[in-house]
LUMMI-80352 format. One line per 4 residues: for each residue x, y, z of C-alpha. Coordinates in nm, 2 decimals. Layout:
<sites>
X,Y,Z; ...
</sites>
This chain:
<sites>
14.92,6.79,20.67; 14.61,7.02,20.67; 14.50,7.25,20.40; 14.73,7.54,20.32
14.60,7.87,20.43; 14.66,8.13,20.16; 14.74,8.50,20.20; 14.44,8.70,20.10
14.31,9.05,20.07; 14.00,9.19,19.91; 13.81,9.50,19.80; 13.46,9.58,19.70
13.33,9.70,19.36; 13.10,10.01,19.36; 12.79,9.77,19.36; 12.92,9.60,19.68
13.04,9.28,19.52; 13.35,9.15,19.69; 13.67,9.06,19.49; 13.92,8.84,19.67
14.30,8.83,19.59; 14.46,8.51,19.71; 14.83,8.39,19.69; 15.04,8.11,19.84
14.81,7.82,19.77; 14.83,7.74,19.39; 15.14,7.74,19.16; 15.38,7.82,19.44
15.69,7.74,19.23; 15.60,8.02,18.99; 15.78,8.34,19.07; 15.44,8.50,19.13
15.09,8.35,19.14; 14.75,8.49,19.24; 14.39,8.37,19.23; 14.11,8.62,19.18
13.77,8.52,19.31; 13.45,8.70,19.22; 13.15,8.50,19.34; 13.19,8.17,19.15
13.44,8.30,18.90; 13.80,8.23,18.96; 14.11,8.33,18.76; 14.46,8.20,18.82
14.75,8.41,18.70; 15.12,8.31,18.71; 15.44,8.49,18.61; 15.78,8.35,18.56
16.10,8.53,18.44; 16.44,8.39,18.34; 16.72,8.44,18.58; 16.91,8.65,18.33
16.88,8.79,17.98; 17.02,8.60,17.68; 17.35,8.73,17.55; 17.31,9.03,17.31
16.93,9.04,17.38; 16.80,9.36,17.23; 16.43,9.35,17.31; 16.20,9.25,17.59
16.07,8.89,17.53; 15.74,8.91,17.71; 15.45,8.67,17.63; 15.10,8.69,17.77
14.85,8.41,17.73; 14.49,8.41,17.85; 14.30,8.09,17.82; 13.96,7.97,17.95
13.95,7.61,18.07; 13.63,7.45,17.94; 13.60,7.26,18.27; 13.56,7.60,18.43
13.21,7.62,18.28; 13.13,7.24,18.31; 13.19,7.18,17.93; 13.40,6.95,17.72
13.57,7.11,17.42; 13.39,7.05,17.09; 13.69,7.00,16.87; 13.82,6.66,16.74
14.07,6.62,17.02; 13.83,6.72,17.30; 14.09,6.93,17.47; 14.19,7.30,17.47
14.41,7.38,17.17; 14.53,7.71,17.02; 14.39,8.03,17.17; 14.06,8.15,17.02
14.03,8.50,16.88; 13.85,8.60,17.20; 14.14,8.47,17.42; 14.39,8.64,17.19
14.21,8.97,17.23; 14.21,8.94,17.62; 14.58,8.85,17.60; 14.65,9.16,17.40
14.45,9.38,17.65; 14.67,9.26,17.93; 15.00,9.27,17.73; 14.94,9.63,17.62
14.87,9.74,17.98; 15.17,9.58,18.15; 15.44,9.59,17.89; 15.53,9.96,17.92
15.58,9.93,18.29; 15.88,9.69,18.29; 16.22,9.86,18.32; 16.37,9.94,17.98
16.69,9.75,18.09; 16.50,9.44,18.20; 16.53,9.20,17.90; 16.48,8.86,18.08
16.23,8.64,17.90; 15.91,8.67,18.09; 15.59,8.47,18.06; 15.25,8.56,18.21
14.98,8.28,18.19; 14.62,8.36,18.29; 14.36,8.08,18.32; 13.99,8.10,18.39
13.96,7.80,18.62; 13.60,7.86,18.73; 13.33,8.06,18.54; 12.98,8.13,18.66
12.86,8.27,18.33; 12.74,8.58,18.51; 13.07,8.77,18.59; 13.27,8.87,18.28
13.63,8.73,18.34; 13.80,8.96,18.08; 13.78,9.26,18.31; 13.97,9.08,18.58
14.25,8.92,18.37; 14.48,9.22,18.40; 14.41,9.26,18.77; 14.52,8.89,18.81
14.84,8.94,18.60; 14.94,9.26,18.79; 14.87,9.10,19.13; 15.10,8.80,19.03
15.37,9.05,18.94; 15.31,9.24,19.26; 15.38,8.93,19.48; 15.68,8.83,19.27
16.04,8.95,19.27; 16.02,9.06,18.91; 16.08,9.44,18.87; 15.76,9.61,18.76
15.65,9.97,18.79; 15.29,9.88,18.88; 15.05,9.78,19.00; 14.79,9.83,18.74
14.44,9.71,18.69; 14.17,9.70,18.43; 13.80,9.75,18.47; 13.51,9.75,18.23
13.29,10.05,18.24; 12.96,10.05,18.07; 12.68,10.31,18.03; 12.35,10.14,18.10
12.03,10.32,18.12; 12.21,10.65,18.14; 12.43,10.54,18.43; 12.79,10.43,18.44
12.85,10.08,18.58; 13.18,9.92,18.68; 13.23,9.56,18.57; 12.86,9.49,18.48
12.73,9.14,18.46; 12.69,8.96,18.13; 12.31,9.03,18.10; 12.35,9.39,18.20
12.60,9.44,17.92; 12.35,9.36,17.65; 12.18,9.70,17.71; 12.50,9.91,17.72
12.54,10.22,17.51; 12.91,10.25,17.59; 13.13,9.95,17.67; 13.50,10.03,17.75
13.79,9.84,17.91; 14.02,10.09,18.09; 14.37,10.01,18.23; 14.56,10.23,18.46
14.81,10.26,18.74; 14.73,10.46,19.06; 14.85,10.77,18.88; 14.81,10.73,18.51
14.57,10.59,18.25; 14.75,10.33,18.03; 14.50,10.19,17.78; 14.14,10.23,17.67
13.96,10.00,17.43; 13.59,9.97,17.35; 13.28,10.05,17.15; 12.98,10.28,17.18
12.65,10.36,17.01; 12.76,10.69,16.86; 12.85,10.85,17.19; 13.01,11.19,17.24
13.37,11.27,17.33; 13.27,11.41,17.67; 13.11,11.08,17.76; 13.44,10.89,17.69
13.63,11.13,17.91; 13.37,11.09,18.19; 13.38,10.71,18.16; 13.76,10.70,18.19
13.76,10.92,18.50; 13.51,10.70,18.68; 13.70,10.39,18.57; 14.02,10.53,18.70
13.87,10.59,19.05; 13.77,10.22,19.07; 14.12,10.11,18.95; 14.30,10.30,19.22
14.11,10.09,19.48; 14.22,9.77,19.31; 14.58,9.88,19.29; 14.58,9.96,19.67
14.45,9.61,19.73; 14.75,9.46,19.54; 14.99,9.67,19.73; 14.83,9.54,20.06
14.87,9.18,19.93; 15.24,9.24,19.85; 15.29,9.38,20.20; 15.14,9.07,20.35
15.36,8.84,20.14; 15.67,9.03,20.27; 16.02,9.04,20.14; 15.96,8.80,19.85
15.73,9.06,19.70; 15.88,9.38,19.83; 16.24,9.31,19.74; 16.26,9.31,19.36
16.55,9.18,19.14; 16.82,9.43,19.08; 16.83,9.55,18.72; 17.17,9.66,18.61
17.16,9.96,18.38; 17.42,9.93,18.10; 17.71,10.16,18.14; 17.68,10.46,17.91
17.96,10.54,17.67; 17.93,10.92,17.67; 18.23,10.95,17.43; 18.07,10.72,17.17
17.73,10.88,17.22; 17.87,11.23,17.16; 18.07,11.11,16.86; 17.75,10.97,16.70
17.56,11.29,16.78; 17.83,11.51,16.61; 17.84,11.28,16.30; 17.47,11.23,16.25
17.25,11.49,16.42; 17.25,11.76,16.14; 17.21,11.49,15.87; 16.92,11.33,16.05
16.75,11.66,16.08; 16.79,11.73,15.71; 16.63,11.40,15.61; 16.35,11.44,15.87
16.26,11.79,15.76; 16.27,11.71,15.38; 15.91,11.59,15.36; 16.02,11.26,15.19
15.81,10.96,15.13; 15.84,10.65,15.34; 16.10,10.47,15.12; 16.32,10.77,15.05
16.32,10.86,15.42; 16.40,10.51,15.53; 16.69,10.49,15.27; 16.81,10.83,15.39
16.83,10.72,15.75; 17.00,10.40,15.64; 17.26,10.58,15.45; 17.34,10.81,15.75
17.37,10.50,15.97; 17.62,10.35,15.72; 17.82,10.67,15.71; 17.84,10.68,16.09
17.97,10.33,16.11; 18.23,10.40,15.84; 18.35,10.71,16.03; 18.37,10.52,16.36
18.56,10.24,16.19; 18.80,10.48,16.04; 18.86,10.63,16.38; 18.86,10.33,16.61
18.91,10.03,16.39; 18.69,9.74,16.27; 18.74,9.54,16.59; 18.59,9.83,16.80
18.28,9.85,16.57; 18.24,9.47,16.58; 18.25,9.47,16.97; 18.02,9.78,17.00
17.79,9.73,16.70; 17.47,9.69,16.92; 17.56,10.00,17.12; 17.62,10.21,16.81
17.29,10.10,16.66; 17.11,10.18,16.99; 17.26,10.52,17.03; 17.19,10.60,16.66
16.82,10.50,16.69; 16.78,10.70,17.01; 16.94,11.01,16.85; 16.71,10.97,16.54
16.40,10.95,16.77; 16.51,11.26,16.96; 16.58,11.46,16.65; 16.24,11.38,16.50
16.06,11.46,16.82; 16.24,11.79,16.87; 16.18,11.89,16.51; 15.80,11.84,16.54
15.78,12.02,16.88; 16.00,12.31,16.75; 15.83,12.36,16.41; 15.49,12.20,16.43
15.58,12.04,16.10; 15.59,11.66,16.06; 15.81,11.41,15.87; 15.60,11.42,15.55
15.57,11.80,15.56; 15.21,11.81,15.70; 15.08,12.03,15.98; 14.98,11.87,16.31
14.61,11.83,16.22; 14.65,11.77,15.85; 14.52,11.45,15.69; 14.70,11.28,15.41
14.55,11.29,15.06; 14.26,11.04,15.02; 14.12,10.86,14.72; 13.84,10.60,14.72
13.68,10.37,14.47; 13.38,10.13,14.49; 13.26,9.84,14.27; 13.63,9.76,14.19
13.58,9.38,14.21; 13.30,9.29,13.97; 13.24,8.94,14.10; 13.22,9.04,14.47
12.89,9.13,14.64; 13.04,9.47,14.73; 13.40,9.61,14.72; 13.60,9.92,14.77
13.95,10.07,14.77; 14.04,10.32,15.04; 14.38,10.49,15.00; 14.51,10.75,15.25
14.87,10.86,15.18; 15.08,10.54,15.16; 14.82,10.32,15.33; 14.58,10.12,15.11
14.30,9.87,15.18; 14.13,9.66,14.92; 13.81,9.54,15.08; 13.55,9.29,14.97
13.20,9.21,15.09; 13.04,8.86,15.07; 12.68,8.78,15.15; 12.60,8.43,15.27
12.32,8.23,15.42; 12.26,8.09,15.77; 12.48,7.80,15.68; 12.78,8.04,15.65
12.76,8.16,16.00; 13.08,8.12,16.21; 13.05,7.89,16.51; 13.19,8.05,16.83
13.26,7.78,17.08; 13.43,7.92,17.39; 13.41,7.81,17.75; 13.14,8.07,17.84
13.00,8.13,17.49; 12.84,7.92,17.22; 12.67,8.09,16.94; 12.67,8.15,16.56
12.82,8.48,16.45; 12.67,8.63,16.13; 12.90,8.93,16.10; 13.26,8.85,16.02
13.55,9.09,15.95; 13.89,8.96,15.85; 14.21,9.17,15.82; 14.52,9.06,15.62
14.86,9.23,15.65; 15.10,9.06,15.40; 15.47,9.15,15.40; 15.43,9.30,15.05
15.24,9.59,15.20; 15.56,9.72,15.35; 15.79,9.59,15.08; 15.91,9.30,15.29
15.94,8.92,15.23; 15.73,8.75,15.50; 15.59,8.40,15.51; 15.21,8.37,15.51
15.13,8.17,15.82; 14.79,8.29,15.90; 14.68,8.59,16.11; 14.89,8.69,16.41
14.77,8.86,16.72; 14.80,9.20,16.56; 14.58,9.10,16.27; 14.32,8.96,16.51
14.32,9.28,16.72; 14.29,9.51,16.42; 14.01,9.30,16.27; 13.82,9.31,16.60
13.84,9.69,16.63; 13.72,9.75,16.28; 13.45,9.49,16.31; 13.31,9.63,16.63
13.31,9.98,16.48; 13.11,9.87,16.17; 12.88,9.63,16.35; 12.73,9.93,16.54
12.57,10.06,16.21; 12.45,9.73,16.07; 12.07,9.70,16.01; 11.86,9.50,16.25
11.71,9.17,16.12; 11.95,9.14,15.82; 11.90,8.78,15.70; 12.24,8.74,15.55
12.57,8.63,15.69; 12.81,8.91,15.62; 13.18,8.87,15.56; 13.41,9.17,15.51
13.78,9.10,15.41; 14.03,9.38,15.42; 14.36,9.32,15.24; 14.62,9.58,15.32
14.82,9.63,15.00; 15.02,9.93,15.12; 15.09,10.04,15.48; 15.24,10.35,15.64
15.03,10.37,15.95; 14.65,10.36,16.03; 14.58,10.04,15.83; 14.31,9.94,16.08
14.14,10.27,16.03; 14.17,10.23,15.65; 13.99,9.90,15.70; 13.70,10.07,15.88
13.67,10.33,15.60; 13.69,10.07,15.32; 13.45,9.83,15.50; 13.19,10.11,15.53
13.23,10.19,15.16; 13.20,9.82,15.06; 12.89,9.77,15.27; 12.72,10.07,15.10
12.84,9.95,14.75; 12.68,9.62,14.82; 12.34,9.77,14.91; 12.35,9.69,15.28
12.14,9.95,15.46; 12.38,10.06,15.73; 12.24,10.34,15.94; 12.53,10.58,15.86
12.88,10.57,15.70; 13.17,10.51,15.94; 13.53,10.65,15.93; 13.83,10.61,16.15
14.15,10.80,16.23; 14.47,10.72,16.42; 14.60,10.99,16.64; 14.95,11.03,16.80
15.12,11.26,17.04; 15.47,11.38,17.13; 15.51,11.53,17.48; 15.84,11.65,17.63
15.96,11.93,17.85; 15.62,12.07,17.91; 15.54,12.09,17.54; 15.31,11.86,17.34
15.20,11.81,16.99; 14.89,11.61,16.89; 14.92,11.45,16.55; 14.63,11.36,16.33
14.64,11.06,16.09; 14.99,10.93,16.21; 15.25,10.77,16.00; 15.42,10.44,16.10
15.74,10.63,16.19; 15.53,10.87,16.41; 15.37,10.58,16.59; 15.72,10.44,16.67
15.86,10.76,16.81; 15.54,10.90,16.97; 15.39,10.88,17.32; 15.04,10.78,17.23
14.85,10.58,16.97; 14.48,10.66,16.98; 14.24,10.52,16.72; 13.88,10.66,16.70
13.60,10.55,16.47; 13.25,10.68,16.43; 12.98,10.83,16.23; 12.89,11.20,16.18
12.68,11.17,16.50; 12.93,11.01,16.73; 13.19,10.75,16.83; 13.14,10.38,16.76
13.49,10.25,16.86; 13.82,10.35,17.02; 14.15,10.21,17.11; 14.42,10.40,17.30
14.77,10.31,17.42; 14.96,10.57,17.62; 15.34,10.54,17.65; 15.40,10.84,17.87
15.34,10.90,18.24; 15.09,11.16,18.35; 14.87,11.24,18.05; 14.64,11.52,18.16
14.27,11.48,18.09; 14.28,11.82,17.92; 14.53,11.68,17.66; 14.32,11.37,17.61
14.01,11.58,17.55; 14.20,11.79,17.30; 14.31,11.47,17.12; 13.96,11.35,17.10
13.83,11.68,16.96; 14.11,11.69,16.70; 14.03,11.33,16.62; 13.66,11.43,16.56
13.77,11.70,16.31; 13.99,11.45,16.12; 13.72,11.18,16.13; 13.46,11.41,15.98
13.71,11.53,15.71; 13.77,11.17,15.61; 13.40,11.10,15.61; 13.35,11.39,15.37
13.61,11.25,15.13; 13.43,10.91,15.14; 13.09,11.07,15.08; 13.22,11.21,14.75
13.23,10.85,14.62; 12.92,10.71,14.80; 12.73,10.87,15.08; 12.43,10.63,15.12
12.38,10.25,15.06; 12.30,10.15,14.70; 11.93,10.10,14.63; 11.96,9.73,14.57
12.20,9.44,14.61; 12.43,9.35,14.32; 12.26,9.15,14.05; 12.47,8.84,14.13
12.43,8.86,14.51; 12.21,8.59,14.67; 11.85,8.69,14.72; 11.62,8.60,15.01
11.25,8.62,14.94; 11.00,8.62,15.22; 10.65,8.47,15.16; 10.37,8.51,15.40
10.12,8.23,15.38; 9.77,8.26,15.53; 9.72,8.01,15.82; 9.44,7.84,15.63
9.68,7.73,15.35; 9.97,7.61,15.57; 9.84,7.25,15.56; 9.82,7.25,15.18
10.18,7.38,15.16; 10.32,7.12,15.40; 10.11,6.84,15.28; 9.98,6.54,15.47
10.24,6.43,15.72; 10.48,6.69,15.58; 10.50,6.51,15.25; 10.53,6.82,15.04
10.80,6.98,15.25; 11.00,6.66,15.25; 10.97,6.64,14.87; 11.08,7.00,14.83
11.38,6.93,15.05; 11.47,6.63,14.84; 11.45,6.84,14.52; 11.68,7.10,14.68
11.94,6.83,14.77; 11.93,6.68,14.42; 11.98,7.02,14.26; 12.29,7.08,14.47
12.46,6.75,14.35
</sites>
């Protein structure tokens, strides 16, 4: 039997580089599999979905895992077992980028367990694989029978030397002033994530538009591949919509709508509002039980909860659109009360508390030596990182009991966004290893942005000469029936019921980081521009509150912080310092070792 000839299609990037999409050769028992080839870089993506949903399944169990095979770069893993193990932070971040782009496009009623696995199987070290991972995943879905309202693709867009470049090579990226990953369908932008050297809002908009043009070409290539595959790709699984019980839905509406509106418009705090909704839900179940009996409620419990939650969401959204007043009584562009404090932890090398509404971050700064640097050992990267930011989100921050089992994907993602935002203002040539730890002690939305603010304060408290203070804000949006409301500094409840979650960080001069997830089709660029400008106003307001506590780095490090002293020795004395055959330097090293015992 000869070699299998795969089904292929291709497109070219704006610089002329060819990208090949191939299916039918590898992993043919998966429900969908595609290999992406870009020069000597190859990515294999597979997707498999269970034949049916589990009984009483109430959520969509989607898992997305991106992993780089060390053999792809001709390397052997450096861990004890010499094999790939748990995903690195970098791989988790790429998995999250893909997950956030594809998850909203599965049908609401499709609850079958679905697994997307993306592997880098060949890496040339020149082409960045992260900007092709979502293309591979979407193409695998496109050639499968799994229902999916795609295709989508992601591209990296960078501004290098004043020009925008799509999917730049690794070396080019070192000189980028803007570095964004943008995901979109042919029609709509789905997600934006990236960093910048204090860029302006108009530059972000321009970058997204150019990226979207490139994505449309990639989506067309996937549609062409699906057409070549034929019925297997073109005929998707039927998804049965649950039968709607209009009588039950109307009953819940008559029992709860006015009460939900009363609680929603009472400007309650998080706990009181949560308890209010809970009490209404309890009263609804009691009324339905009294009317239809306990057996009816037992059989239809999931449906009752679903209808109640959808009614609550609709009531809140309509209230905001009708009144321009939010759940906690704020106006659309109003920021919650802020208080800050520095030097709270006397033994740390820098510390701060940043409190905004019911969200609080206690952040510490620790300065270390070269020996404290973090080893990054990935398939295509091996280096020591001297800037580390960790984000912790214990259950106590939301009044819940939750086992502490290390950081999850959310914690890794929030830490990365905050870290990239602050790294942009770090001084060049700093000899220290810097570790920032943000412990979220209270949370009601925007905890990653609280981390940015608290991290900036802690750095200045510790005497690190950052170029400018950094603040962050989370924006939301409700859009319905031709009306829209853009919300500044969103609550957790507003994030849950809204159509957009848009985080922006930056200095007084410009943006250093952003992260956007859009949950609604057809967001106009005018609305996006309005959201960015409203975010700027909010970000500058928060920066003003921070500046009341500390507006510039402390003159010196803390007295107990480690000191590094530089001595410049004239060339004529180097021999005397080292000694014959390095005798003096070896003796000094021995003294150092003995003193550490």
